[in-house]
C-alpha positions in Angstrom: 30.6 175.9 14.9 31.0 179.0 13.3 34.6 179.7 12.1 36.6 181.9 9.3 40.1 181.6 8.0 42.2 183.0 10.2 40.6 180.7 12.8 41.7 177.8 11.0 45.0 177.0 12.7 43.3 176.9 15.8 41.1 173.7 15.2 41.1 170.0 14.4 39.0 169.3 11.6 38.6 165.7 12.2 36.8 166.5 15.1 34.5 169.6 14.0 31.7 169.0 11.5 30.9 169.4 9.0 34.8 168.0 8.0 34.0 165.4 10.6 31.5 163.7 8.2 33.2 164.0 5.0 33.7 160.6 4.1 33.9 158.3 1.3 30.8 155.9 1.0 29.4 153.6 -2.2 25.9 154.5 -3.8 23.5 152.7 -5.4 21.7 154.1 -8.8 18.7 154.7 -6.9 21.0 156.8 -4.1 20.9 154.9 -1.3 24.1 153.8 0.3 25.9 150.2 0.0 27.5 151.4 2.9 30.8 153.5 4.0 34.0 152.5 3.0 37.0 152.3 6.1 38.2 155.5 7.1 41.6 154.3 6.7 41.7 152.5 3.5 38.8 152.7 1.0 40.2 149.3 -0.3 38.0 147.8 2.6 34.1 148.1 3.8 34.2 150.3 7.2 33.7 146.6 8.5 37.6 145.8 7.5 36.5 143.2 5.1 37.9 143.4 0.9 35.4 145.3 -1.0 35.2 143.5 -4.8 35.5 146.1 -6.9 33.9 143.8 -10.1 31.1 143.1 -7.7 30.4 147.3 -7.3 31.0 147.2 -10.9 28.4 145.4 -12.3 25.7 146.1 -10.0 26.3 149.6 -11.4 27.4 151.5 -8.1 29.5 154.5 -7.8 31.8 155.4 -5.0 31.0 158.8 -3.8 32.1 161.2 -1.4 29.6 162.0 1.5 29.9 166.1 2.6 27.4 167.0 5.3 25.2 170.2 5.1 26.3 173.8 5.9 25.8 177.2 6.5 27.8 179.8 5.7 28.7 183.7 5.2 31.1 185.9 3.6 31.9 189.0 5.3 33.7 192.1 4.3 36.2 194.2 6.4 35.3 197.5 4.6 31.8 196.5 3.7 31.3 198.5 0.3 33.7 196.2 -1.1 34.9 192.8 -0.4 38.0 191.9 -1.6 41.9 190.4 -1.1 42.8 194.3 -1.0 40.2 195.6 2.0 39.8 191.7 3.2 37.5 189.4 3.7 36.7 186.4 5.5 34.1 183.4 5.2 32.3 181.8 7.7 30.8 178.0 8.1 28.5 176.7 10.4 27.4 173.4 10.9 24.2 174.6 12.2 21.8 177.6 11.1 23.2 180.1 12.8 21.5 184.1 12.7 23.7 185.5 9.9 24.1 182.2 8.2 22.3 181.1 5.5 22.5 177.1 4.1 24.9 176.7 1.3 23.4 176.9 -2.1 25.2 173.4 -3.1 22.0 171.3 -0.4 19.4 172.6 -3.0 19.1 169.5 -5.2 16.2 168.1 -7.4 16.2 164.5 -6.6 13.8 162.7 -8.2 13.9 163.7 -12.3 16.9 163.9 -14.4 19.3 166.5 -14.0 17.8 168.1 -17.3 14.9 168.5 -16.4 13.7 171.9 -16.2 10.5 171.3 -14.3 12.4 169.4 -11.6 12.2 171.0 -8.3 15.9 171.8 -6.1 14.9 170.9 -2.5 16.6 171.1 0.6 19.2 167.9 1.3 21.4 166.7 4.0 23.7 165.2 2.1 25.8 166.2 -0.9 27.5 163.4 -3.0 30.6 165.0 -4.2 32.8 162.4 -6.9 35.4 160.5 -5.5 37.0 159.9 -9.0 37.4 161.4 -12.2 34.5 159.6 -14.8 34.9 157.0 -16.9 31.5 156.0 -19.4 31.0 152.4 -19.1 29.9 150.2 -22.1 26.2 151.3 -21.3 26.9 154.9 -21.9 26.7 155.6 -17.7 29.5 158.1 -16.2 30.6 156.2 -13.3 32.7 157.4 -10.6 35.0 153.7 -9.3 38.5 153.3 -8.8 41.5 151.6 -12.1 39.5 153.1 -14.5 40.8 155.8 -17.4 39.0 158.9 -17.4 36.8 159.7 -20.3 37.9 162.5 -21.9 37.4 164.2 -25.6 33.7 164.5 -24.4 31.2 167.6 -24.4 29.6 168.7 -21.3 26.1 168.0 -22.7 27.5 164.0 -23.2 28.9 164.4 -20.1 25.4 165.3 -18.7 23.6 162.7 -21.1 26.4 159.8 -19.7 25.3 160.9 -15.8 21.4 161.3 -16.2 22.4 157.7 -17.2 22.2 156.5 -13.7 18.9 157.7 -12.9 16.8 160.5 -11.3 19.0 163.1 -9.1 22.8 162.1 -11.2 24.9 164.9 -12.2 28.3 165.7 -13.2 30.2 168.4 -10.9 28.4 171.6 -10.5 29.1 174.5 -9.9 27.5 174.9 -6.4 29.5 171.7 -5.0 32.4 173.2 -6.7 31.8 176.1 -4.3 31.3 174.3 -1.3 34.2 171.9 -1.5 36.5 175.1 -2.3 35.1 177.2 0.7 35.4 173.9 3.4 39.0 173.4 1.7 39.7 177.5 2.2 38.2 177.4 5.7 39.8 174.3 7.4 43.7 174.8 5.5 43.1 179.0 6.4 45.3 179.1 3.0 44.7 180.0 -0.7 47.9 178.2 -2.1 46.3 174.6 -2.5 49.4 173.0 -3.8 51.8 174.2 -1.3 49.7 173.7 1.2 47.6 169.9 0.7 49.9 168.7 -3.0 51.0 169.2 -6.1 48.5 166.9 -7.5 49.5 165.1 -10.6 50.5 168.2 -12.8 54.1 168.0 -13.5 55.7 166.7 -16.6 53.0 163.4 -17.6 52.5 162.4 -20.9 49.0 162.0 -20.4 46.3 161.2 -17.7 46.6 158.9 -14.6 44.3 155.8 -13.7 42.0 156.7 -10.7 41.9 154.9 -7.9 45.5 156.3 -6.9 44.7 157.7 -3.4 42.1 155.1 -2.1 44.9 153.9 0.4 44.6 157.4 1.8 40.9 156.3 2.7 38.8 159.6 4.0 42.2 161.9 4.7 43.4 164.2 2.3 46.4 163.6 0.6 49.3 165.1 -1.2 52.8 165.5 -2.4 55.4 167.2 -3.9 56.2 165.7 -6.7 53.7 166.2 -9.4 53.4 162.6 -10.2 51.4 161.6 -8.1 47.5 162.0 -7.2 45.4 164.5 -4.9 42.8 163.8 -2.4 41.0 166.1 -0.8 39.1 164.6 2.6 38.4 161.4 -0.6 37.8 163.6 -3.7 40.7 162.3 -5.0 41.9 165.1 -8.7 40.4 167.5 -7.8 42.8 169.5 -8.7 45.5 167.5 -11.8 44.9 164.4 -13.8 42.0 165.7 -15.9 40.3 169.2 -16.1 36.8 168.8 -15.8 33.1 170.3 -16.6 31.1 172.2 -14.1 27.4 172.4 -14.8 25.0 174.9 -13.3 27.3 177.9 -14.5 26.9 180.1 -17.8 28.0 183.4 -18.4 25.4 185.3 -21.2 26.5 187.6 -24.1 25.7 190.0 -21.9 27.8 189.6 -19.4 25.6 188.3 -16.8 26.7 185.1 -14.6 24.1 182.7 -14.3 23.5 180.3 -11.9 21.3 176.9 -11.6 20.8 174.0 -9.1 18.6 171.9 -11.3 17.6 171.7 -15.1 21.2 171.9 -16.7 22.0 172.9 -19.5 24.4 174.9 -22.3 22.9 177.9 -22.1 21.7 178.5 -18.3 17.6 178.4 -19.1 15.8 178.9 -16.2 19.1 180.1 -14.0 19.3 182.8 -11.7 21.2 186.1 -12.7 24.0 186.6 -9.8 24.6 190.1 -11.7 27.0 191.5 -14.3 31.0 190.8 -14.3 33.2 194.1 -15.0 35.8 191.6 -15.7 34.9 189.8 -19.2 36.4 188.1 -21.8 39.6 188.0 -20.1 42.2 186.1 -18.1 45.4 185.2 -16.1 46.2 184.4 -12.3 43.3 184.9 -9.7 43.8 188.7 -8.1 40.6 189.1 -6.7 36.9 187.3 -6.4 33.5 188.3 -7.7 31.6 190.9 -4.6 28.9 188.3 -5.0 28.9 185.9 -2.3 26.6 183.0 -4.5 29.5 183.5 -7.1 32.2 181.4 -5.0 35.4 182.3 -6.1 35.1 183.4 -9.9 37.4 185.3 -10.9 37.2 189.5 -11.2 40.9 190.6 -11.6 44.0 188.9 -13.1 46.8 190.7 -11.0 47.4 187.3 -9.3 50.2 184.9 -9.6 51.8 181.3 -8.9 52.9 183.0 -5.3 50.2 185.5 -4.7 46.4 186.1 -4.1 44.5 183.3 -5.0 47.5 181.1 -6.9 45.6 179.6 -9.4 44.8 180.4 -13.4 41.4 181.9 -14.2 39.1 183.2 -16.8 35.6 184.6 -17.6 34.2 185.1 -21.2 30.5 186.0 -22.3 28.6 183.1 -23.9 30.6 181.1 -22.2 30.6 177.2 -19.6 33.6 177.0 -17.4 36.0 173.7 -16.6 37.7 173.4 -13.2 41.0 171.5 -11.8 43.9 171.0 -13.6 45.8 168.7 -15.9 48.6 166.5 -15.9 50.9 168.7 -17.2 49.6 172.1 -16.2 52.5 172.8 -13.2 51.5 175.7 -10.8 48.0 177.1 -13.3 45.6 174.9 -11.0 44.6 174.1 -7.9 41.3 174.3 -5.8 40.3 177.7 -7.5 41.3 176.8 -10.7 38.1 178.2 -13.1 38.3 179.0 -16.1 34.9 180.2 -17.7 35.9 180.2 -21.3 34.3 177.3 -23.5 31.6 176.7 -26.1 29.2 173.9 -25.3 30.3 171.7 -28.5 34.0 172.0 -27.1 35.8 168.9 -26.3 39.6 167.8 -25.6 41.8 165.7 -24.9 42.9 166.7 -21.4 38.9 167.4 -20.6 36.6 165.1 -18.6 33.9 164.7 -16.3 32.8 163.7 -12.6 30.0 162.5 -11.2 28.0 163.7 -8.6 24.3 163.0 -6.6 
């Protein structure tokens, strides 16, 4: 079924793929499923029995959100310019309909470690997004579990090391997966103001991060509220924005202002990534007023004439020789949301409000 942004008020996503297939599950270290969680309460397995979280932790398992494969296209109303002023539309299909192509999130290398440049990305039926912000356990593994304090002050390289300690195919949030989630949100809600449409997230006047698992009782349902004091969840992905910002792998803006994107062999300099073109908007940031014309670049900023009440509503930035973060942290208020993406950081950077999140 193909849908565009303006049609979303006319369908129930709970009955339409891929949205109806998005659900929390628990994965074993080899990527196999230990089982699905209850659709309405993630404290339970799908059969209604209570989850023993200590056992899950000791078995080195992780809570992820399964996202079914989908296809997409982007159409400009003015074919020479695809932007907000001239108009554009995103379309999603659960099948390879004419004019649609597989979303790049579903090309993934799973038989090698995430930073192995010799890996080959192949088509996969599902991607697994983090249910929770990452916590680094005593053995050095980045985990996705409830009731944990997110690990912060970690570089993107050390985040990658901690993720691959889980085994082949594991990594941190990558650009293509983030883009897929942003696209799913935007087509479902038909509103780029995610903090109004879904919920503020844990972003207003808080003094530190909060423990993961605040949305367990929401199960696979999206959750949000207006106080800025509680965590949000988009279809089981807790803290997509709010609580802590997080590193995004597989995207690099090089010294020549070219944006390069990868689906395997993740590294700090974009080696082996695909060149998606030069950005004329460079070494600048602000509220996102326009996005890159190349559809592979998703919602990356190309103009800063937005605001908290117009255009894409969220803050963005793009700087040469830099790596990105997404989300927003506990006191960023209206700066963040589904489309916050700030590419301005060196590989050695670490901050007390930047974490990482585990994906497969």
